[in-house]
C-alpha positions, 0 to 999 in steps of 0.5 A: 852917827853924826851929832846933828840929827834932823827928822830928815835923817832920823825918820827913815831910821825909825821906819827901818827899825819898825820893819826890823823886828828888833827892840829899840835897844838892839837897833840903837846898838846896831846903829851906834846910836844912844838908846835915849836918843833913838827913843826920843826920835821914835816919839817924834816920829809917832807924833809927826804921823797923821792921826788914825782911828784907834779901834781900841778906844773908839777915838783918835790915837795920837801915836798911831803910825802909818803902815807902808804897803805890804809886799805881795806874798802868800803869807797873811797875818790877821790881828783881830782887835777888841772892837771887832776890827781886823787888820790883815798883813800880807807878808811876814810881820815882825813879832815885836811889831805885833806886840807893840800894836797889841800894847797900844790897844791895851790902854 
């Protein structure tokens, strides 16, 4: 991968990782990118996203990420958060993504 990295080049890669279900390390190795560089861009990506409502803390979550529209499917996954909010996903959701979502709500 080129040494010149910009949000235009890296944010789509982060979005691809979010959908992959891979760890950051596995994704970085697959794309021949140093892990520390990828971790940096994941942080930049999250900071660049519009703030959302963090149902766990009752306020705004600076690292909340926007989800793309789900692919229509018969499979539905629901995540019930502690504040009573239920998030429904239509289609398969990578386990790693659900774990990251749960970790974000445990603060």
